[in-house]
ChimeraX commands (.cxc) that place a marker at each C-alpha (Angstrom):
marker #1 position 119.13,81.07,141.09 radius 0.5
marker #1 position 118.56,78.24,138.73 radius 0.5
marker #1 position 121.08,76.96,136.26 radius 0.5
marker #1 position 119.10,78.44,133.24 radius 0.5
marker #1 position 118.91,81.77,135.10 radius 0.5
marker #1 position 122.64,81.64,135.64 radius 0.5
marker #1 position 123.18,80.78,131.99 radius 0.5
marker #1 position 121.11,83.70,130.89 radius 0.5
marker #1 position 123.10,85.91,133.54 radius 0.5
marker #1 position 126.29,84.74,131.91 radius 0.5
marker #1 position 124.92,85.60,128.44 radius 0.5
marker #1 position 123.89,89.01,129.51 radius 0.5
marker #1 position 127.49,89.70,130.90 radius 0.5
marker #1 position 128.95,88.55,127.61 radius 0.5
marker #1 position 126.30,90.86,125.83 radius 0.5
marker #1 position 127.67,93.80,127.89 radius 0.5
marker #1 position 131.22,92.98,127.29 radius 0.5
marker #1 position 130.66,92.98,123.61 radius 0.5
marker #1 position 128.70,96.23,123.77 radius 0.5
marker #1 position 131.58,97.94,125.65 radius 0.5
marker #1 position 134.09,96.50,123.03 radius 0.5
marker #1 position 132.07,98.08,120.28 radius 0.5
marker #1 position 132.25,101.38,122.02 radius 0.5
marker #1 position 136.05,101.01,122.14 radius 0.5
marker #1 position 136.20,100.26,118.39 radius 0.5
marker #1 position 133.83,103.10,117.47 radius 0.5
marker #1 position 136.23,105.45,119.20 radius 0.5
marker #1 position 139.11,104.12,116.96 radius 0.5
marker #1 position 136.72,104.19,113.88 radius 0.5
marker #1 position 137.50,100.47,113.21 radius 0.5
marker #1 position 134.36,99.57,111.17 radius 0.5
marker #1 position 135.48,95.96,110.29 radius 0.5
marker #1 position 135.85,95.02,113.94 radius 0.5
marker #1 position 132.59,97.00,114.84 radius 0.5
marker #1 position 130.69,94.89,112.31 radius 0.5
marker #1 position 132.24,91.69,113.64 radius 0.5
marker #1 position 131.22,92.61,117.19 radius 0.5
marker #1 position 127.78,93.54,116.20 radius 0.5
marker #1 position 127.35,90.09,114.49 radius 0.5
marker #1 position 128.57,88.35,117.72 radius 0.5
marker #1 position 126.33,90.32,119.72 radius 0.5
marker #1 position 123.32,89.55,117.37 radius 0.5
marker #1 position 123.86,85.92,117.74 radius 0.5
marker #1 position 124.17,86.29,121.46 radius 0.5
marker #1 position 120.92,88.10,121.68 radius 0.5
marker #1 position 119.27,85.34,119.60 radius 0.5
marker #1 position 120.63,82.85,122.26 radius 0.5
marker #1 position 119.37,84.91,125.15 radius 0.5
marker #1 position 115.91,84.96,123.64 radius 0.5
marker #1 position 116.02,81.31,123.02 radius 0.5
marker #1 position 117.03,80.19,126.51 radius 0.5
marker #1 position 115.45,83.06,128.71 radius 0.5
marker #1 position 112.33,82.17,130.60 radius 0.5
marker #1 position 111.94,85.57,132.21 radius 0.5
marker #1 position 113.41,84.56,135.72 radius 0.5
marker #1 position 116.55,86.58,135.30 radius 0.5
marker #1 position 114.96,89.45,133.47 radius 0.5
marker #1 position 112.30,89.80,136.24 radius 0.5
marker #1 position 114.75,89.58,139.11 radius 0.5
marker #1 position 116.05,92.83,140.59 radius 0.5
marker #1 position 119.63,92.02,139.67 radius 0.5
marker #1 position 118.43,91.37,136.08 radius 0.5
marker #1 position 116.44,94.52,135.83 radius 0.5
marker #1 position 119.56,96.51,137.05 radius 0.5
marker #1 position 121.93,94.68,134.71 radius 0.5
marker #1 position 119.59,95.15,131.68 radius 0.5
marker #1 position 119.28,98.90,132.53 radius 0.5
marker #1 position 123.13,99.13,132.53 radius 0.5
marker #1 position 123.14,97.45,129.14 radius 0.5
marker #1 position 120.45,100.02,127.96 radius 0.5
marker #1 position 122.75,102.90,129.07 radius 0.5
marker #1 position 125.62,101.53,127.06 radius 0.5
marker #1 position 123.33,100.88,124.09 radius 0.5
marker #1 position 122.09,104.52,124.29 radius 0.5
marker #1 position 125.84,105.77,124.31 radius 0.5
marker #1 position 126.67,103.70,121.19 radius 0.5
marker #1 position 123.54,104.77,119.39 radius 0.5
marker #1 position 124.47,108.47,119.97 radius 0.5
marker #1 position 128.22,107.79,118.82 radius 0.5
marker #1 position 127.00,105.81,115.70 radius 0.5
marker #1 position 124.70,108.66,114.73 radius 0.5
marker #1 position 127.56,111.11,115.10 radius 0.5
marker #1 position 129.76,108.90,112.92 radius 0.5
marker #1 position 127.02,108.51,110.40 radius 0.5
marker #1 position 126.49,112.36,110.35 radius 0.5
marker #1 position 130.25,112.77,109.68 radius 0.5
marker #1 position 130.30,110.32,106.87 radius 0.5
marker #1 position 127.27,111.98,105.25 radius 0.5
marker #1 position 129.01,115.19,105.47 radius 0.5
marker #1 position 132.28,113.95,103.95 radius 0.5
marker #1 position 130.15,112.41,101.06 radius 0.5
marker #1 position 128.46,115.61,100.39 radius 0.5
marker #1 position 131.72,117.39,100.20 radius 0.5
marker #1 position 133.22,114.81,98.00 radius 0.5
marker #1 position 130.27,115.13,95.55 radius 0.5
marker #1 position 130.50,118.92,95.68 radius 0.5
marker #1 position 134.12,118.72,94.58 radius 0.5
marker #1 position 133.49,116.22,92.05 radius 0.5
marker #1 position 131.00,118.64,90.52 radius 0.5
marker #1 position 133.41,121.51,90.79 radius 0.5
marker #1 position 136.22,119.50,89.11 radius 0.5
marker #1 position 133.97,118.40,86.35 radius 0.5
marker #1 position 132.91,122.06,85.85 radius 0.5
marker #1 position 136.61,123.15,85.71 radius 0.5
marker #1 position 137.36,120.34,83.01 radius 0.5
marker #1 position 134.36,121.32,80.96 radius 0.5
marker #1 position 135.64,124.88,80.96 radius 0.5
marker #1 position 139.01,123.97,79.81 radius 0.5
marker #1 position 137.58,121.86,77.05 radius 0.5
marker #1 position 135.41,124.73,75.93 radius 0.5
marker #1 position 138.55,126.99,75.78 radius 0.5
marker #1 position 140.53,124.54,73.76 radius 0.5
marker #1 position 137.60,123.87,71.27 radius 0.5
marker link #1:1,2 radius 0.2
marker link #1:2,3 radius 0.2
marker link #1:3,4 radius 0.2
marker link #1:4,5 radius 0.2
marker link #1:5,6 radius 0.2
marker link #1:6,7 radius 0.2
marker link #1:7,8 radius 0.2
marker link #1:8,9 radius 0.2
marker link #1:9,10 radius 0.2
marker link #1:10,11 radius 0.2
marker link #1:11,12 radius 0.2
marker link #1:12,13 radius 0.2
marker link #1:13,14 radius 0.2
marker link #1:14,15 radius 0.2
marker link #1:15,16 radius 0.2
marker link #1:16,17 radius 0.2
marker link #1:17,18 radius 0.2
marker link #1:18,19 radius 0.2
marker link #1:19,20 radius 0.2
marker link #1:20,21 radius 0.2
marker link #1:21,22 radius 0.2
marker link #1:22,23 radius 0.2
marker link #1:23,24 radius 0.2
marker link #1:24,25 radius 0.2
marker link #1:25,26 radius 0.2
marker link #1:26,27 radius 0.2
marker link #1:27,28 radius 0.2
marker link #1:28,29 radius 0.2
marker link #1:29,30 radius 0.2
marker link #1:30,31 radius 0.2
marker link #1:31,32 radius 0.2
marker link #1:32,33 radius 0.2
marker link #1:33,34 radius 0.2
marker link #1:34,35 radius 0.2
marker link #1:35,36 radius 0.2
marker link #1:36,37 radius 0.2
marker link #1:37,38 radius 0.2
marker link #1:38,39 radius 0.2
marker link #1:39,40 radius 0.2
marker link #1:40,41 radius 0.2
marker link #1:41,42 radius 0.2
marker link #1:42,43 radius 0.2
marker link #1:43,44 radius 0.2
marker link #1:44,45 radius 0.2
marker link #1:45,46 radius 0.2
marker link #1:46,47 radius 0.2
marker link #1:47,48 radius 0.2
marker link #1:48,49 radius 0.2
marker link #1:49,50 radius 0.2
marker link #1:50,51 radius 0.2
marker link #1:51,52 radius 0.2
marker link #1:52,53 radius 0.2
marker link #1:53,54 radius 0.2
marker link #1:54,55 radius 0.2
marker link #1:55,56 radius 0.2
marker link #1:56,57 radius 0.2
marker link #1:57,58 radius 0.2
marker link #1:58,59 radius 0.2
marker link #1:59,60 radius 0.2
marker link #1:60,61 radius 0.2
marker link #1:61,62 radius 0.2
marker link #1:62,63 radius 0.2
marker link #1:63,64 radius 0.2
marker link #1:64,65 radius 0.2
marker link #1:65,66 radius 0.2
marker link #1:66,67 radius 0.2
marker link #1:67,68 radius 0.2
marker link #1:68,69 radius 0.2
marker link #1:69,70 radius 0.2
marker link #1:70,71 radius 0.2
marker link #1:71,72 radius 0.2
marker link #1:72,73 radius 0.2
marker link #1:73,74 radius 0.2
marker link #1:74,75 radius 0.2
marker link #1:75,76 radius 0.2
marker link #1:76,77 radius 0.2
marker link #1:77,78 radius 0.2
marker link #1:78,79 radius 0.2
marker link #1:79,80 radius 0.2
marker link #1:80,81 radius 0.2
marker link #1:81,82 radius 0.2
marker link #1:82,83 radius 0.2
marker link #1:83,84 radius 0.2
marker link #1:84,85 radius 0.2
marker link #1:85,86 radius 0.2
marker link #1:86,87 radius 0.2
marker link #1:87,88 radius 0.2
marker link #1:88,89 radius 0.2
marker link #1:89,90 radius 0.2
marker link #1:90,91 radius 0.2
marker link #1:91,92 radius 0.2
marker link #1:92,93 radius 0.2
marker link #1:93,94 radius 0.2
marker link #1:94,95 radius 0.2
marker link #1:95,96 radius 0.2
marker link #1:96,97 radius 0.2
marker link #1:97,98 radius 0.2
marker link #1:98,99 radius 0.2
marker link #1:99,100 radius 0.2
marker link #1:100,101 radius 0.2
marker link #1:101,102 radius 0.2
marker link #1:102,103 radius 0.2
marker link #1:103,104 radius 0.2
marker link #1:104,105 radius 0.2
marker link #1:105,106 radius 0.2
marker link #1:106,107 radius 0.2
marker link #1:107,108 radius 0.2
marker link #1:108,109 radius 0.2
marker link #1:109,110 radius 0.2
marker link #1:110,111 radius 0.2
marker link #1:111,112 radius 0.2
marker link #1:112,113 radius 0.2
view
């Protein structure tokens, strides 16, 4: 394995580590840390794209590793979609309560007037 291939392999291992860490912080709903890790992972992905020449990606080891990363990415995507759906539901409930409270205040004002 060439030096460049070893470098790319190391980057992919770091990428998987960051991906797993994102999953841990998703479970804790720590949005600030998730965003920080996503930024780090994005920079690492740019570095992988810059240095990779296809040797690692086309190797059996590389293909297996990238499939493993893909599985973790799929799990993260599902968890993020679930989180987004929960947030959207909470926002709809908050808007509904705001409308209800405004209606009650309006009725109170009508009764006083």
